[in-house]
N, CA and C atoms of all chains as a GROMACS GRO file, in nm:
protein
  606
    1UNK      N    1   8.069  22.857  28.770
    1UNK     CA    2   8.210  22.888  28.744
    1UNK      C    3   8.277  22.766  28.680
    2UNK      N    4   8.360  22.793  28.583
    2UNK     CA    5   8.436  22.685  28.520
    2UNK      C    6   8.546  22.641  28.614
    3UNK      N    7   8.565  22.510  28.631
    3UNK     CA    8   8.669  22.464  28.723
    3UNK      C    9   8.807  22.466  28.655
    4UNK      N   10   8.910  22.425  28.733
    4UNK     CA   11   9.048  22.435  28.685
    4UNK      C   12   9.072  22.349  28.561
    5UNK      N   13   8.989  22.247  28.543
    5UNK     CA   14   9.007  22.160  28.427
    5UNK      C   15   8.920  22.199  28.308
    6UNK      N   16   8.845  22.308  28.324
    6UNK     CA   17   8.767  22.357  28.212
    6UNK      C   18   8.626  22.304  28.204
    7UNK      N   19   8.575  22.245  28.312
    7UNK     CA   20   8.435  22.201  28.312
    7UNK      C   21   8.347  22.319  28.353
    8UNK      N   22   8.257  22.364  28.265
    8UNK     CA   23   8.167  22.473  28.305
    8UNK      C   24   8.058  22.423  28.400
    9UNK      N   25   8.012  22.513  28.486
    9UNK     CA   26   7.894  22.483  28.566
    9UNK      C   27   7.775  22.464  28.472
   10UNK      N   28   7.675  22.394  28.520
   10UNK     CA   29   7.562  22.362  28.434
   10UNK      C   30   7.496  22.488  28.376
   11UNK      N   31   7.482  22.592  28.457
   11UNK     CA   32   7.413  22.712  28.407
   11UNK      C   33   7.499  22.792  28.310
   12UNK      N   34   7.626  22.757  28.301
   12UNK     CA   35   7.714  22.825  28.207
   12UNK      C   36   7.727  22.752  28.074
   13UNK      N   37   7.665  22.636  28.064
   13UNK     CA   38   7.678  22.559  27.940
   13UNK      C   39   7.609  22.636  27.828
   14UNK      N   40   7.683  22.659  27.721
   14UNK     CA   41   7.639  22.747  27.612
   14UNK      C   42   7.602  22.663  27.489
   15UNK      N   43   7.486  22.694  27.432
   15UNK     CA   44   7.436  22.613  27.320
   15UNK      C   45   7.530  22.614  27.200
   16UNK      N   46   7.583  22.732  27.164
   16UNK     CA   47   7.673  22.736  27.048
   16UNK      C   48   7.798  22.652  27.074
   17UNK      N   49   7.850  22.657  27.197
   17UNK     CA   50   7.968  22.575  27.230
   17UNK      C   51   7.935  22.426  27.221
   18UNK      N   52   7.816  22.388  27.267
   18UNK     CA   53   7.776  22.248  27.260
   18UNK      C   54   7.760  22.205  27.114
   19UNK      N   55   7.695  22.289  27.033
   19UNK     CA   56   7.675  22.256  26.892
   19UNK      C   57   7.809  22.248  26.819
   20UNK      N   58   7.900  22.340  26.853
   20UNK     CA   59   8.034  22.338  26.792
   20UNK      C   60   8.107  22.207  26.828
   21UNK      N   61   8.094  22.168  26.955
   21UNK     CA   62   8.159  22.042  26.997
   21UNK      C   63   8.100  21.922  26.923
   22UNK      N   64   7.971  21.925  26.899
   22UNK     CA   65   7.905  21.812  26.832
   22UNK      C   66   7.925  21.812  26.681
   23UNK      N   67   7.963  21.927  26.625
   23UNK     CA   68   7.972  21.941  26.479
   23UNK      C   69   8.104  21.887  26.425
   24UNK      N   70   8.146  21.776  26.476
   24UNK     CA   71   8.266  21.707  26.428
   24UNK      C   72   8.236  21.558  26.436
   25UNK      N   73   8.263  21.485  26.328
   25UNK     CA   74   8.223  21.344  26.326
   25UNK      C   75   8.280  21.262  26.442
   26UNK      N   76   8.406  21.287  26.478
   26UNK     CA   77   8.467  21.205  26.584
   26UNK      C   78   8.411  21.241  26.721
   27UNK      N   79   8.393  21.371  26.745
   27UNK     CA   80   8.336  21.410  26.875
   27UNK      C   81   8.190  21.365  26.886
   28UNK      N   82   8.120  21.372  26.774
   28UNK     CA   83   7.981  21.324  26.774
   28UNK      C   84   7.978  21.173  26.803
   29UNK      N   85   8.074  21.101  26.747
   29UNK     CA   86   8.082  20.956  26.773
   29UNK      C   87   8.104  20.928  26.922
   30UNK      N   88   8.192  21.006  26.985
   30UNK     CA   89   8.218  20.988  27.129
   30UNK      C   90   8.089  21.008  27.208
   31UNK      N   91   8.016  21.114  27.176
   31UNK     CA   92   7.892  21.144  27.250
   31UNK      C   93   7.788  21.036  27.224
   32UNK      N   94   7.778  20.992  27.100
   32UNK     CA   95   7.682  20.884  27.070
   32UNK      C   96   7.720  20.754  27.140
   33UNK      N   97   7.849  20.724  27.145
   33UNK     CA   98   7.892  20.602  27.215
   33UNK      C   99   7.857  20.612  27.363
   34UNK      N  100   7.879  20.730  27.423
   34UNK     CA  101   7.846  20.748  27.565
   34UNK      C  102   7.694  20.740  27.586
   35UNK      N  103   7.618  20.790  27.490
   35UNK     CA  104   7.471  20.782  27.500
   35UNK      C  105   7.423  20.636  27.493
   36UNK      N  106   7.499  20.553  27.422
   36UNK     CA  107   7.460  20.412  27.409
   36UNK      C  108   7.494  20.332  27.534
   37UNK      N  109   7.585  20.385  27.617
   37UNK     CA  110   7.620  20.319  27.742
   37UNK      C  111   7.512  20.347  27.846
   38UNK      N  112   7.520  20.276  27.958
   38UNK     CA  113   7.424  20.307  28.064
   38UNK      C  114   7.458  20.442  28.126
   39UNK      N  115   7.359  20.506  28.183
   39UNK     CA  116   7.378  20.639  28.240
   39UNK      C  117   7.485  20.635  28.348
   40UNK      N  118   7.576  20.733  28.343
   40UNK     CA  119   7.682  20.742  28.444
   40UNK      C  120   7.804  20.662  28.410
   41UNK      N  121   7.802  20.588  28.300
   41UNK     CA  122   7.917  20.505  28.262
   41UNK      C  123   8.041  20.592  28.242
   42UNK      N  124   8.154  20.540  28.283
   42UNK     CA  125   8.282  20.606  28.260
   42UNK      C  126   8.361  20.525  28.158
   43UNK      N  127   8.415  20.595  28.059
   43UNK     CA  128   8.491  20.526  27.954
   43UNK      C  129   8.630  20.586  27.945
   44UNK      N  130   8.727  20.500  27.926
   44UNK     CA  131   8.862  20.550  27.902
   44UNK      C  132   8.866  20.618  27.766
   45UNK      N  133   8.941  20.728  27.759
   45UNK     CA  134   8.944  20.808  27.635
   45UNK      C  135   8.995  20.729  27.515
   46UNK      N  136   9.073  20.625  27.540
   46UNK     CA  137   9.124  20.544  27.429
   46UNK      C  138   9.020  20.442  27.381
   47UNK      N  139   8.914  20.423  27.459
   47UNK     CA  140   8.820  20.312  27.430
   47UNK      C  141   8.729  20.341  27.312
   48UNK      N  142   8.731  20.465  27.262
   48UNK     CA  143   8.641  20.500  27.152
   48UNK      C  144   8.701  20.467  27.015
   49UNK      N  145   8.829  20.431  27.016
   49UNK     CA  146   8.893  20.391  26.892
   49UNK      C  147   8.903  20.502  26.788
   50UNK      N  148   8.921  20.625  26.835
   50UNK     CA  149   8.932  20.735  26.738
   50UNK      C  150   9.061  20.719  26.656
   51UNK      N  151   9.050  20.730  26.524
   51UNK     CA  152   9.166  20.707  26.436
   51UNK      C  153   9.253  20.830  26.423
   52UNK      N  154   9.302  20.880  26.537
   52UNK     CA  155   9.381  21.004  26.539
   52UNK      C  156   9.495  20.988  26.638
   53UNK      N  157   9.589  21.083  26.633
   53UNK     CA  158   9.702  21.082  26.725
   53UNK      C  159   9.654  21.113  26.867
   54UNK      N  160   9.741  21.085  26.964
   54UNK     CA  161   9.708  21.112  27.105
   54UNK      C  162   9.679  21.262  27.126
   55UNK      N  163   9.758  21.348  27.062
   55UNK     CA  164   9.738  21.491  27.085
   55UNK      C  165   9.607  21.539  27.023
   56UNK      N  166   9.573  21.484  26.907
   56UNK     CA  167   9.444  21.520  26.846
   56UNK      C  168   9.329  21.468  26.931
   57UNK      N  169   9.345  21.347  26.982
   57UNK     CA  170   9.241  21.291  27.071
   57UNK      C  171   9.224  21.382  27.194
   58UNK      N  172   9.336  21.424  27.252
   58UNK     CA  173   9.329  21.513  27.369
   58UNK      C  174   9.257  21.643  27.334
   59UNK      N  175   9.285  21.695  27.215
   59UNK     CA  176   9.216  21.816  27.171
   59UNK      C  177   9.065  21.794  27.166
   60UNK      N  178   9.023  21.684  27.105
   60UNK     CA  179   8.879  21.658  27.092
   60UNK      C  180   8.814  21.646  27.231
   61UNK      N  181   8.881  21.579  27.323
   61UNK     CA  182   8.822  21.565  27.458
   61UNK      C  183   8.822  21.699  27.532
   62UNK      N  184   8.919  21.783  27.503
   62UNK     CA  185   8.919  21.917  27.564
   62UNK      C  186   8.798  21.997  27.515
   63UNK      N  187   8.771  21.991  27.385
   63UNK     CA  188   8.655  22.064  27.330
   63UNK      C  189   8.526  22.011  27.393
   64UNK      N  190   8.516  21.878  27.404
   64UNK     CA  191   8.396  21.818  27.466
   64UNK      C  192   8.382  21.861  27.612
   65UNK      N  193   8.495  21.861  27.684
   65UNK     CA  194   8.494  21.897  27.827
   65UNK      C  195   8.457  22.043  27.844
   66UNK      N  196   8.519  22.130  27.766
   66UNK     CA  197   8.496  22.274  27.783
   66UNK      C  198   8.355  22.317  27.736
   67UNK      N  199   8.295  22.237  27.651
   67UNK     CA  200   8.157  22.268  27.609
   67UNK      C  201   8.057  22.230  27.717
   68UNK      N  202   8.098  22.139  27.806
   68UNK     CA  203   8.007  22.090  27.909
   68UNK      C  204   7.944  21.956  27.875
   69UNK      N  205   7.978  21.900  27.759
   69UNK     CA  206   7.917  21.772  27.721
   69UNK      C  207   7.969  21.655  27.805
   70UNK      N  208   8.096  21.660  27.840
   70UNK     CA  209   8.150  21.549  27.920
   70UNK      C  210   8.222  21.601  28.044
   71UNK      N  211   8.232  21.512  28.140
   71UNK     CA  212   8.313  21.533  28.260
   71UNK      C  213   8.432  21.439  28.248
   72UNK      N  214   8.549  21.490  28.276
   72UNK     CA  215   8.664  21.399  28.277
   72UNK      C  216   8.713  21.384  28.420
   73UNK      N  217   8.739  21.260  28.458
   73UNK     CA  218   8.784  21.231  28.595
   73UNK      C  219   8.906  21.141  28.589
   74UNK      N  220   8.999  21.166  28.681
   74UNK     CA  221   9.119  21.082  28.689
   74UNK      C  222   9.093  20.966  28.783
   75UNK      N  223   9.120  20.847  28.735
   75UNK     CA  224   9.110  20.724  28.816
   75UNK      C  225   9.247  20.658  28.813
   76UNK      N  226   9.328  20.685  28.915
   76UNK     CA  227   9.464  20.632  28.914
   76UNK      C  228   9.539  20.690  28.796
   77UNK      N  229   9.591  20.604  28.712
   77UNK     CA  230   9.667  20.653  28.596
   77UNK      C  231   9.578  20.681  28.475
   78UNK      N  232   9.450  20.658  28.491
   78UNK     CA  233   9.362  20.669  28.375
   78UNK      C  234   9.273  20.791  28.384
   79UNK      N  235   9.246  20.846  28.267
   79UNK     CA  236   9.152  20.958  28.259
   79UNK      C  237   9.025  20.907  28.193
   80UNK      N  238   8.917  20.919  28.268
   80UNK     CA  239   8.790  20.863  28.220
   80UNK      C  240   8.696  20.975  28.178
   81UNK      N  241   8.610  20.944  28.081
   81UNK     CA  242   8.512  21.040  28.032
   81UNK      C  243   8.371  20.993  28.066
   82UNK      N  244   8.290  21.087  28.110
   82UNK     CA  245   8.152  21.058  28.149
   82UNK      C  246   8.063  21.164  28.083
   83UNK      N  247   7.955  21.121  28.022
   83UNK     CA  248   7.862  21.217  27.962
   83UNK      C  249   7.788  21.293  28.072
   84UNK      N  250   7.774  21.425  28.056
   84UNK     CA  251   7.696  21.505  28.153
   84UNK      C  252   7.550  21.507  28.106
   85UNK      N  253   7.493  21.390  28.103
   85UNK     CA  254   7.361  21.374  28.043
   85UNK      C  255   7.254  21.458  28.113
   86UNK      N  256   7.250  21.451  28.245
   86UNK     CA  257   7.147  21.525  28.319
   86UNK      C  258   7.166  21.675  28.300
   87UNK      N  259   7.291  21.721  28.299
   87UNK     CA  260   7.316  21.865  28.282
   87UNK      C  261   7.272  21.912  28.144
   88UNK      N  262   7.306  21.837  28.041
   88UNK     CA  263   7.268  21.877  27.905
   88UNK      C  264   7.117  21.865  27.887
   89UNK      N  265   7.060  21.759  27.942
   89UNK     CA  266   6.913  21.743  27.932
   89UNK      C  267   6.841  21.857  28.002
   90UNK      N  268   6.897  21.906  28.112
   90UNK     CA  269   6.828  22.014  28.182
   90UNK      C  270   6.842  22.147  28.109
   91UNK      N  271   6.954  22.167  28.042
   91UNK     CA  272   6.974  22.292  27.970
   91UNK      C  273   6.904  22.291  27.834
   92UNK      N  274   6.914  22.180  27.762
   92UNK     CA  275   6.862  22.171  27.624
   92UNK      C  276   6.784  22.040  27.606
   93UNK      N  277   6.663  22.037  27.662
   93UNK     CA  278   6.586  21.911  27.660
   93UNK      C  279   6.566  21.859  27.517
   94UNK      N  280   6.597  21.734  27.497
   94UNK     CA  281   6.575  21.672  27.367
   94UNK      C  282   6.694  21.675  27.275
   95UNK      N  283   6.795  21.755  27.309
   95UNK     CA  284   6.910  21.766  27.219
   95UNK      C  285   6.985  21.633  27.206
   96UNK      N  286   7.016  21.572  27.319
   96UNK     CA  287   7.095  21.448  27.313
   96UNK      C  288   7.019  21.336  27.243
   97UNK      N  289   6.890  21.324  27.271
   97UNK     CA  290   6.816  21.215  27.208
   97UNK      C  291   6.802  21.237  27.057
   98UNK      N  292   6.810  21.363  27.012
   98UNK     CA  293   6.804  21.390  26.868
   98UNK      C  294   6.929  21.341  26.796
   99UNK      N  295   7.035  21.314  26.872
   99UNK     CA  296   7.162  21.272  26.810
   99UNK      C  297   7.166  21.124  26.780
  100UNK      N  298   7.073  21.048  26.834
  100UNK     CA  299   7.082  20.903  26.820
  100UNK      C  300   6.974  20.846  26.729
  101UNK      N  301   6.923  20.931  26.640
  101UNK     CA  302   6.820  20.884  26.547
  101UNK      C  303   6.886  20.814  26.429
  102UNK      N  304   6.856  21.372  24.600
  102UNK     CA  305   6.955  21.446  24.521
  102UNK      C  306   6.951  21.593  24.557
  103UNK      N  307   7.067  21.653  24.565
  103UNK     CA  308   7.074  21.796  24.591
  103UNK      C  309   7.036  21.871  24.465
  104UNK      N  310   6.951  21.976  24.478
  104UNK     CA  311   6.909  22.047  24.359
  104UNK      C  312   7.014  22.152  24.317
  105UNK      N  313   6.985  22.224  24.209
  105UNK     CA  314   7.084  22.317  24.152
  105UNK      C  315   7.120  22.429  24.248
  106UNK      N  316   7.031  22.457  24.341
  106UNK     CA  317   7.058  22.563  24.437
  106UNK      C  318   7.121  22.512  24.566
  107UNK      N  319   7.145  22.382  24.572
  107UNK     CA  320   7.213  22.328  24.690
  107UNK      C  321   7.122  22.281  24.801
  108UNK      N  322   6.993  22.262  24.771
  108UNK     CA  323   6.903  22.207  24.872
  108UNK      C  324   6.911  22.054  24.869
  109UNK      N  325   6.956  21.990  24.976
  109UNK     CA  326   6.958  21.843  24.975
  109UNK      C  327   6.818  21.786  24.991
  110UNK      N  328   6.798  21.667  24.935
  110UNK     CA  329   6.676  21.593  24.963
  110UNK      C  330   6.672  21.558  25.111
  111UNK      N  331   6.552  21.533  25.160
  111UNK     CA  332   6.538  21.510  25.303
  111UNK      C  333   6.624  21.394  25.352
  112UNK      N  334   6.631  21.286  25.273
  112UNK     CA  335   6.707  21.170  25.321
  112UNK      C  336   6.859  21.192  25.314
  113UNK      N  337   6.898  21.300  25.247
  113UNK     CA  338   7.041  21.331  25.238
  113UNK      C  339   7.087  21.430  25.345
  114UNK      N  340   6.993  21.479  25.425
  114UNK     CA  341   7.030  21.577  25.526
  114UNK      C  342   7.119  21.508  25.630
  115UNK      N  343   7.236  21.568  25.652
  115UNK     CA  344   7.341  21.507  25.733
  115UNK      C  345   7.350  21.578  25.868
  116UNK      N  346   7.356  21.499  25.974
  116UNK     CA  347   7.354  21.557  26.109
  116UNK      C  348   7.474  21.649  26.135
  117UNK      N  349   7.593  21.606  26.093
  117UNK     CA  350   7.711  21.691  26.117
  117UNK      C  351   7.698  21.824  26.041
  118UNK      N  352   7.645  21.819  25.919
  118UNK     CA  353   7.625  21.943  25.843
  118UNK      C  354   7.523  22.033  25.913
  119UNK      N  355   7.417  21.975  25.965
  119UNK     CA  356   7.315  22.053  26.036
  119UNK      C  357   7.376  22.116  26.163
  120UNK      N  358   7.450  22.036  26.238
  120UNK     CA  359   7.512  22.088  26.361
  120UNK      C  360   7.614  22.196  26.329
  121UNK      N  361   7.690  22.177  26.220
  121UNK     CA  362   7.786  22.279  26.178
  121UNK      C  363   7.714  22.409  26.143
  122UNK      N  364   7.602  22.396  26.072
  122UNK     CA  365   7.526  22.516  26.035
  122UNK      C  366   7.473  22.587  26.159
  123UNK      N  367   7.432  22.511  26.258
  123UNK     CA  368   7.374  22.570  26.380
  123UNK      C  369   7.480  22.626  26.474
  124UNK      N  370   7.605  22.581  26.459
  124UNK     CA  371   7.711  22.617  26.553
  124UNK      C  372   7.771  22.753  26.522
  125UNK      N  373   7.688  22.846  26.490
  125UNK     CA  374   7.729  22.984  26.465
  125UNK      C  375   7.618  23.073  26.521
  126UNK      N  376   7.653  23.173  26.601
  126UNK     CA  377   7.548  23.251  26.668
  126UNK      C  378   7.449  23.316  26.571
  127UNK      N  379   7.496  23.365  26.457
  127UNK     CA  380   7.404  23.433  26.364
  127UNK      C  381   7.313  23.333  26.293
  128UNK      N  382   7.371  23.222  26.250
  128UNK     CA  383   7.287  23.121  26.183
  128UNK      C  384   7.188  23.060  26.282
  129UNK      N  385   7.232  23.041  26.405
  129UNK     CA  386   7.140  22.991  26.508
  129UNK      C  387   7.027  23.091  26.530
  130UNK      N  388   7.060  23.219  26.528
  130UNK     CA  389   6.956  23.322  26.545
  130UNK      C  390   6.853  23.316  26.432
  131UNK      N  391   6.900  23.298  26.309
  131UNK     CA  392   6.808  23.286  26.195
  131UNK      C  393   6.712  23.169  26.216
  132UNK      N  394   6.767  23.054  26.256
  132UNK     CA  395   6.683  22.935  26.274
  132UNK      C  396   6.586  22.956  26.390
  133UNK      N  397   6.633  23.016  26.498
  133UNK     CA  398   6.543  23.044  26.611
  133UNK      C  399   6.434  23.143  26.572
  134UNK      N  400   6.468  23.244  26.494
  134UNK     CA  401   6.366  23.340  26.449
  134UNK      C  402   6.262  23.270  26.364
  135UNK      N  403   6.307  23.181  26.274
  135UNK     CA  404   6.213  23.107  26.190
  135UNK      C  405   6.126  23.013  26.274
  136UNK      N  406   6.185  22.954  26.378
  136UNK     CA  407   6.108  22.867  26.467
  136UNK      C  408   6.000  22.945  26.541
  137UNK      N  409   6.028  23.073  26.569
  137UNK     CA  410   5.931  23.155  26.642
  137UNK      C  411   5.816  23.200  26.553
  138UNK      N  412   5.838  23.196  26.422
  138UNK     CA  413   5.731  23.231  26.327
  138UNK      C  414   5.634  23.114  26.314
  139UNK      N  415   5.522  23.140  26.248
  139UNK     CA  416   5.431  23.030  26.224
  139UNK      C  417   5.490  22.934  26.121
  140UNK      N  418   5.448  22.810  26.128
  140UNK     CA  419   5.502  22.707  26.039
  140UNK      C  420   5.478  22.746  25.893
  141UNK      N  421   5.584  22.734  25.812
  141UNK     CA  422   5.572  22.765  25.670
  141UNK      C  423   5.598  22.910  25.636
  142UNK      N  424   5.622  22.993  25.738
  142UNK     CA  425   5.645  23.136  25.714
  142UNK      C  426   5.768  23.155  25.624
  143UNK      N  427   5.759  23.254  25.537
  143UNK     CA  428   5.873  23.291  25.452
  143UNK      C  429   5.923  23.427  25.498
  144UNK      N  430   6.053  23.437  25.514
  144UNK     CA  431   6.111  23.563  25.560
  144UNK      C  432   6.215  23.609  25.460
  145UNK      N  433   6.218  23.738  25.434
  145UNK     CA  434   6.324  23.792  25.350
  145UNK      C  435   6.456  23.783  25.427
  146UNK      N  436   6.563  23.752  25.353
  146UNK     CA  437   6.692  23.729  25.419
  146UNK      C  438   6.743  23.852  25.494
  147UNK      N  439   6.697  23.970  25.452
  147UNK     CA  440   6.742  24.091  25.523
  147UNK      C  441   6.662  24.115  25.651
  148UNK      N  442   6.552  24.040  25.670
  148UNK     CA  443   6.461  24.071  25.781
  148UNK      C  444   6.513  24.025  25.917
  149UNK      N  445   6.624  23.950  25.916
  149UNK     CA  446   6.676  23.899  26.043
  149UNK      C  447   6.770  23.998  26.111
  150UNK      N  448   6.804  24.105  26.038
  150UNK     CA  449   6.889  24.209  26.098
  150UNK      C  450   7.028  24.163  26.135
  151UNK      N  451   7.083  24.072  26.055
  151UNK     CA  452   7.218  24.025  26.086
  151UNK      C  453   7.318  24.139  26.068
  152UNK      N  454   7.405  24.161  26.165
  152UNK     CA  455   7.499  24.274  26.160
  152UNK      C  456   7.624  24.242  26.078
  153UNK      N  457   7.602  24.204  25.953
  153UNK     CA  458   7.714  24.163  25.867
  153UNK      C  459   7.691  24.219  25.726
  154UNK      N  460   7.795  24.209  25.644
  154UNK     CA  461   7.784  24.256  25.506
  154UNK      C  462   7.692  24.164  25.426
  155UNK      N  463   7.651  24.213  25.309
  155UNK     CA  464   7.564  24.134  25.222
  155UNK      C  465   7.631  24.000  25.184
  156UNK      N  466   7.760  24.003  25.155
  156UNK     CA  467   7.826  23.880  25.111
  156UNK      C  468   7.838  23.780  25.227
  157UNK      N  469   7.861  23.832  25.346
  157UNK     CA  470   7.866  23.742  25.463
  157UNK      C  471   7.728  23.684  25.490
  158UNK      N  472   7.626  23.769  25.476
  158UNK     CA  473   7.489  23.719  25.495
  158UNK      C  474   7.459  23.609  25.393
  159UNK      N  475   7.498  23.633  25.268
  159UNK     CA  476   7.476  23.530  25.165
  159UNK      C  477   7.547  23.400  25.200
  160UNK      N  478   7.668  23.412  25.253
  160UNK     CA  479   7.742  23.292  25.294
  160UNK      C  480   7.664  23.215  25.402
  161UNK      N  481   7.616  23.287  25.503
  161UNK     CA  482   7.543  23.220  25.611
  161UNK      C  483   7.418  23.150  25.557
  162UNK      N  484   7.346  23.214  25.467
  162UNK     CA  485   7.226  23.150  25.412
  162UNK      C  486   7.262  23.032  25.322
  163UNK      N  487   7.375  23.038  25.257
  163UNK     CA  488   7.422  22.924  25.177
  163UNK      C  489   7.449  22.804  25.268
  164UNK      N  490   7.515  22.827  25.380
  164UNK     CA  491   7.545  22.718  25.474
  164UNK      C  492   7.414  22.657  25.526
  165UNK      N  493   7.320  22.745  25.560
  165UNK     CA  494   7.190  22.696  25.610
  165UNK      C  495   7.116  22.616  25.502
  166UNK      N  496   7.120  22.667  25.379
  166UNK     CA  497   7.051  22.600  25.267
  166UNK      C  498   7.114  22.464  25.237
  167UNK      N  499   7.248  22.462  25.229
  167UNK     CA  500   7.316  22.338  25.193
  167UNK      C  501   7.310  22.232  25.304
  168UNK      N  502   7.288  22.276  25.426
  168UNK     CA  503   7.274  22.180  25.536
  168UNK      C  504   7.136  22.115  25.533
  169UNK      N  505   7.040  22.182  25.469
  169UNK     CA  506   6.902  22.133  25.468
  169UNK      C  507   6.812  22.200  25.569
  170UNK      N  508   6.866  22.295  25.647
  170UNK     CA  509   6.783  22.361  25.748
  170UNK      C  510   6.679  22.454  25.688
  171UNK      N  511   6.716  22.522  25.579
  171UNK     CA  512   6.619  22.613  25.517
  171UNK      C  513   6.605  22.586  25.369
  172UNK      N  514   6.492  22.632  25.319
  172UNK     CA  515   6.464  22.633  25.176
  172UNK      C  516   6.467  22.779  25.133
  173UNK      N  517   6.533  22.809  25.023
  173UNK     CA  518   6.528  22.946  24.974
  173UNK      C  519   6.448  22.947  24.844
  174UNK      N  520   6.356  23.044  24.835
  174UNK     CA  521   6.271  23.054  24.717
  174UNK      C  522   6.272  23.198  24.667
  175UNK      N  523   6.270  23.212  24.536
  175UNK     CA  524   6.266  23.345  24.476
  175UNK      C  525   6.122  23.389  24.458
  176UNK      N  526   6.090  23.506  24.507
  176UNK     CA  527   5.957  23.566  24.490
  176UNK      C  528   5.979  23.701  24.423
  177UNK      N  529   5.964  23.702  24.291
  177UNK     CA  530   5.992  23.826  24.219
  177UNK      C  531   6.138  23.864  24.237
  178UNK      N  532   6.164  23.983  24.287
  178UNK     CA  533   6.301  24.027  24.309
  178UNK      C  534   6.356  23.984  24.445
  179UNK      N  535   6.276  23.917  24.523
  179UNK     CA  536   6.317  23.886  24.660
  179UNK      C  537   6.348  23.739  24.678
  180UNK      N  538   6.446  23.715  24.762
  180UNK     CA  539   6.479  23.578  24.796
  180UNK      C  540   6.433  23.553  24.940
  181UNK      N  541   6.344  23.457  24.953
  181UNK     CA  542   6.283  23.432  25.083
  181UNK      C  543   6.339  23.303  25.144
  182UNK      N  544   6.342  23.299  25.275
  182UNK     CA  545   6.391  23.180  25.347
  182UNK      C  546   6.276  23.118  25.426
  183UNK      N  547   6.272  22.987  25.422
  183UNK     CA  548   6.169  22.911  25.491
  183UNK      C  549   6.237  22.795  25.564
  184UNK      N  550   6.201  22.775  25.689
  184UNK     CA  551   6.258  22.664  25.765
  184UNK      C  552   6.201  22.532  25.713
  185UNK      N  553   6.289  22.431  25.697
  185UNK     CA  554   6.243  22.297  25.656
  185UNK      C  555   6.210  22.217  25.782
  186UNK      N  556   6.111  22.268  25.853
  186UNK     CA  557   6.082  22.214  25.986
  186UNK      C  558   6.041  22.067  25.980
  187UNK      N  559   5.952  22.033  25.890
  187UNK     CA  560   5.905  21.894  25.884
  187UNK      C  561   6.019  21.800  25.844
  188UNK      N  562   6.103  21.846  25.751
  188UNK     CA  563   6.215  21.762  25.707
  188UNK      C  564   6.313  21.738  25.821
  189UNK      N  565   6.348  21.844  25.893
  189UNK     CA  566   6.444  21.828  26.004
  189UNK      C  567   6.380  21.747  26.117
  190UNK      N  568   6.254  21.774  26.145
  190UNK     CA  569   6.185  21.696  26.250
  190UNK      C  570   6.180  21.548  26.215
  191UNK      N  571   6.164  21.518  26.086
  191UNK     CA  572   6.156  21.376  26.050
  191UNK      C  573   6.293  21.309  26.057
  192UNK      N  574   6.398  21.383  26.027
  192UNK     CA  575   6.532  21.324  26.030
  192UNK      C  576   6.587  21.318  26.174
  193UNK      N  577   6.568  21.426  26.249
  193UNK     CA  578   6.628  21.437  26.382
  193UNK      C  579   6.523  21.488  26.482
  194UNK      N  580   6.431  21.401  26.521
  194UNK     CA  581   6.321  21.446  26.606
  194UNK      C  582   6.371  21.509  26.737
  195UNK      N  583   6.318  21.626  26.766
  195UNK     CA  584   6.353  21.693  26.891
  195UNK      C  585   6.467  21.793  26.879
  196UNK      N  586   6.540  21.788  26.767
  196UNK     CA  587   6.656  21.876  26.754
  196UNK      C  588   6.614  22.024  26.752
  197UNK      N  589   6.518  22.057  26.668
  197UNK     CA  590   6.479  22.199  26.656
  197UNK      C  591   6.421  22.251  26.787
  198UNK      N  592   6.338  22.171  26.852
  198UNK     CA  593   6.277  22.222  26.976
  198UNK      C  594   6.381  22.240  27.085
  199UNK      N  595   6.491  22.164  27.078
  199UNK     CA  596   6.598  22.181  27.178
  199UNK      C  597   6.670  22.316  27.162
  200UNK      N  598   6.651  22.380  27.048
  200UNK     CA  599   6.722  22.507  27.022
  200UNK      C  600   6.651  22.626  27.082
  201UNK      N  601   6.527  22.609  27.124
  201UNK     CA  602   6.449  22.725  27.168
  201UNK      C  603   6.424  22.724  27.318
  202UNK      N  604   6.509  22.654  27.391
  202UNK     CA  605   6.494  22.650  27.538
  202UNK      C  606   6.554  22.776  27.597
   0.00000   0.00000   0.00000
């Protein structure tokens, strides 16, 4: 079941939604940056340096969250993004590693 | 260099273009069907049974061709589609196999 913030359960993660989320240069950059971090790393949404407005950035993170690629968690006043690496690897083995060639 | 029909050279194949091409259920179905065939198989564009008009089908095959996912070749009166499996595997190892889970 998708939670109140739009995170789908692992078995609900849909390949077309994931591919759609990745098929944008800025969202792909976010996922690649998270892949380059250590597993489980949490990054502030502003830390990726996306050259867009706050509302556009929020849109991109919403698409990533609703596709199942990232988990967003609130830490005090900050909203952090974490790659759902194990979930994506279990659903589509090899997909994430193909993005960092 | 991209040829007159819009096939990019292997080194010009772009990940975002490939992901964009795959991020559509019908185009993804075409690629999965080609993956299920033997390597090098040529399929007529009508053989995938896409539930769309001829012009929409042509559009989908154009997107696939221009992304580098497929090669289209004319055989007499027929236009055949072939997956560029080796080219995609060399550019983005693991990407195609992640689509057939």
